[in-house]
C-alpha positions in Angstrom: 252.1 -36.4 -67.1 249.2 -33.9 -67.2 249.0 -31.0 -64.7 246.0 -32.5 -62.9 247.6 -35.9 -62.5 250.8 -34.2 -61.3 248.7 -32.3 -58.7 247.0 -35.5 -57.5 250.5 -37.2 -57.3 251.9 -34.3 -55.2 248.9 -34.3 -52.9 249.3 -38.0 -52.4 253.0 -37.7 -51.6 252.3 -34.8 -49.2 249.7 -36.8 -47.2 252.1 -39.8 -46.9 254.8 -37.5 -45.5 252.4 -36.1 -42.9 251.5 -39.6 -41.6 247.8 -38.8 -41.4 245.2 -41.0 -39.9 242.7 -42.8 -42.2 239.9 -40.4 -41.2 242.1 -37.3 -42.0 243.3 -38.9 -45.3 239.7 -39.6 -46.3 238.6 -36.0 -45.5 241.5 -34.4 -47.3 241.1 -36.6 -50.3 237.4 -35.7 -50.5 238.2 -32.0 -50.0 240.9 -32.0 -52.8 238.5 -33.9 -55.1 235.8 -31.3 -54.5 238.2 -28.4 -54.8 239.6 -29.5 -58.1 236.1 -29.5 -59.5 234.3 -26.6 -57.8 237.2 -24.4 -56.6 236.0 -24.4 -53.0 239.2 -23.0 -51.6 239.1 -20.0 -54.0 235.6 -19.1 -53.1 236.3 -19.5 -49.4 239.2 -17.1 -49.8 237.0 -14.6 -51.6 234.4 -14.8 -48.7 237.2 -14.4 -46.1 238.5 -11.3 -47.9 235.0 -9.9 -48.2 234.3 -10.5 -44.5 237.5 -8.6 -43.4 236.8 -5.7 -45.8 233.3 -5.3 -44.5 234.3 -5.7 -40.9 236.9 -2.9 -41.3 234.1 -0.6 -42.3 232.3 -0.9 -39.0 232.6 2.2 -36.9 234.4 1.6 -33.6 232.7 2.5 -30.3 234.2 5.1 -28.0 235.8 2.5 -25.8 237.3 0.7 -28.7 238.5 3.8 -30.5 240.4 5.1 -27.5 241.3 1.7 -26.1 239.6 2.3 -22.8 239.5 -0.5 -20.2 236.1 0.3 -18.8 233.8 -1.7 -21.0 231.3 -2.8 -18.3 228.4 -1.3 -20.2 228.9 -4.0 -22.9 227.5 -6.5 -20.4 224.7 -4.3 -19.1 221.6 -6.5 -19.2 219.4 -3.8 -20.9 221.8 -3.9 -23.9 220.9 -7.5 -24.5 217.1 -6.9 -24.9 217.4 -6.7 -28.7 219.1 -10.0 -29.0 216.7 -11.5 -26.4 213.7 -10.4 -28.4 215.2 -11.9 -31.6 215.8 -15.2 -29.8 212.3 -15.2 -28.5 211.0 -14.5 -32.0 213.0 -17.5 -33.4 211.6 -19.8 -30.7 208.0 -18.6 -31.4 208.5 -19.1 -35.1 209.8 -22.6 -34.8 207.2 -23.7 -32.3 204.5 -22.0 -34.3 205.6 -23.9 -37.5 205.3 -27.2 -35.6 201.8 -26.2 -34.3 200.7 -25.5 -37.8 200.8 -29.2 -38.6 197.8 -29.8 -36.3 195.9 -26.5 -36.4 192.9 -25.8 -38.8 191.3 -22.3 -39.0 187.7 -23.3 -39.0 184.7 -21.7 -37.1 182.4 -24.7 -37.4 182.8 -28.4 -36.6 180.9 -31.6 -37.3 179.6 -31.8 -33.7 178.4 -28.2 -33.7 179.3 -27.6 -30.1 182.6 -25.8 -30.6 184.6 -24.4 -33.5 187.0 -26.6 -35.4 189.9 -24.3 -34.4 189.0 -24.7 -30.7 188.7 -28.5 -31.1 192.1 -28.7 -32.8 193.6 -26.6 -30.0 192.0 -28.9 -27.4 193.5 -31.9 -29.3 196.9 -30.3 -29.2 196.7 -29.5 -25.5 195.2 -32.8 -24.3 195.9 -35.6 -26.7 199.0 -34.7 -28.8 202.3 -35.9 -27.4 204.2 -32.9 -26.0 201.4 -30.7 -27.4 200.8 -28.9 -24.1 204.5 -28.1 -23.8 204.7 -27.0 -27.5 201.8 -24.6 -27.3 203.1 -23.3 -23.9 206.5 -22.6 -25.4 204.9 -20.8 -28.4 202.7 -18.7 -26.1 205.4 -17.8 -23.6 207.9 -17.0 -26.4 205.4 -14.7 -28.0 204.8 -12.9 -24.7 208.5 -12.6 -23.9 209.1 -11.2 -27.3 206.4 -8.5 -26.8 207.9 -7.6 -23.4 211.5 -7.6 -24.6 210.7 -5.4 -27.7 208.8 -2.9 -25.5 211.6 -2.7 -23.0 214.2 -2.5 -25.8 212.4 0.5 -27.2 212.3 2.2 -23.8 216.0 1.6 -23.3 216.8 3.0 -26.8 214.7 6.1 -26.0 216.2 6.9 -22.6 219.8 6.3 -23.6 219.4 8.6 -26.6 220.2 5.8 -29.1 217.6 7.0 -31.5 219.6 10.2 -32.4 221.7 10.9 -35.4 222.8 8.8 -37.2 220.4 6.1 -36.0 217.0 7.8 -36.9 216.2 5.3 -39.6 216.7 2.3 -37.3 214.5 4.0 -34.7 211.7 4.4 -37.2 212.2 0.8 -38.2 212.0 -0.3 -34.6 208.7 1.6 -34.3 207.4 -0.4 -37.3 208.6 -3.6 -35.8 207.0 -3.1 -32.4 203.7 -2.3 -34.2 203.9 -5.5 -36.2 204.8 -7.4 -33.0 201.5 -6.2 -31.5 199.6 -7.2 -34.7 201.4 -10.6 -34.5 200.2 -11.1 -30.9 196.6 -9.9 -31.7 196.2 -12.2 -34.7 197.6 -15.2 -32.8 195.3 -14.4 -29.9 192.2 -14.8 -32.2 193.3 -18.1 -33.6 191.9 -20.1 -30.6 188.4 -18.8 -31.6 186.9 -19.2 -28.1 184.7 -16.6 -26.4 187.7 -14.4 -25.5 188.9 -14.5 -29.1 185.5 -13.8 -30.5 184.9 -10.7 -28.4 188.4 -9.5 -28.9 187.8 -9.7 -32.7 184.5 -7.8 -32.1 186.5 -5.0 -30.4 188.9 -5.0 -33.3 186.0 -4.6 -35.7 184.6 -1.7 -33.7 188.0 0.0 -33.6 188.3 -0.3 -37.3 184.8 1.2 -37.9 185.8 4.2 -35.7 188.5 5.2 -38.2 187.3 8.3 -40.1 186.5 7.9 -43.8 188.1 4.5 -44.3 186.7 2.7 -41.3 184.3 0.4 -43.2 186.9 -0.4 -45.8 189.4 -1.4 -43.1 186.9 -3.6 -41.3 186.0 -5.3 -44.6 189.7 -5.8 -45.5 191.1 -6.9 -42.1 188.1 -8.6 -40.5 186.0 -9.7 -43.5 182.9 -7.7 -42.5 181.2 -5.8 -39.7 180.9 -8.7 -37.4 183.4 -11.6 -36.5 183.0 -14.8 -38.5 184.7 -17.4 -40.6 186.2 -14.7 -42.8 187.7 -13.0 -39.7 189.5 -16.2 -38.6 190.7 -17.0 -42.1 192.2 -13.5 -42.4 193.9 -13.7 -39.0 195.3 -17.1 -39.9 196.7 -15.9 -43.2 198.1 -12.8 -41.6 199.7 -14.7 -38.7 201.2 -17.6 -40.6 201.8 -16.4 -44.2 202.2 -12.6 -44.2 203.7 -11.3 -41.0 206.5 -13.9 -40.6 208.1 -12.9 -43.9 207.6 -9.2 -43.4 208.9 -9.2 -39.8 211.8 -11.5 -40.6 212.9 -9.2 -43.4 212.7 -6.1 -41.3 214.5 -7.7 -38.3 217.3 -8.7 -40.7 217.6 -5.1 -42.0 217.4 -3.8 -38.4 220.2 -6.0 -37.2 222.3 -5.2 -40.3 222.0 -1.5 -39.6 223.1 -2.0 -36.0 226.0 -4.1 -37.2 227.1 -1.4 -39.6 226.6 1.5 -37.3 227.7 -0.1 -34.1 225.9 -0.1 -30.7 225.1 3.3 -29.3 226.8 3.6 -25.9 225.0 5.1 -22.9 225.6 8.9 -22.4 
């Protein structure tokens, strides 16, 4: 009898002795079949060993290191703002992806009375099933994210969590809050109504006020010196295709650094 057949025979005898239910027997049989071909258990053991090795490298907080009982600050609401902003970002990303199925970034329409983008937004809000709720979730999640990130930065500053050895993560947080504002601004222009048009005009004027490179920035970001189809197209690409990947990557790095260094306790 070959080694593989002997293993299969032993597994079968073991399952009979355990008096397993048909569901448990089917599951274990499938797991054994997969493990014999893909070594699933071996790789799971490698991942488990890697997890514990990495987890042991995490620096302990003051309360953990000295085994203090007073850990009330762990549940202090201001210390959940980072997680809260990440959750809001996830909700905004998911709802935005669903809105993308129905939105078109056009400044003209067949009727000529409103932009294609605005007509699509009107369709989402008035005719699409659950469209009003979907857009409201996206809008409120974005606003909650901006507020949570801002309050999170204030908390980090006033508790001294930006000091050594967390300087790099503080700078990364500044970049993230800046990109969050760009996220909100680019999304604000996608409605392409009167408010969006004049908000884009303000953006053009602010770009032109930059010394030396103002005209180049206006051409690159807004597609010219006055708002138009190129402006909306650029905002759409920035909001949907560029910023999500950049922000998601930086958020992952930011969280990884927090996980490695541990949470800075209030002084």
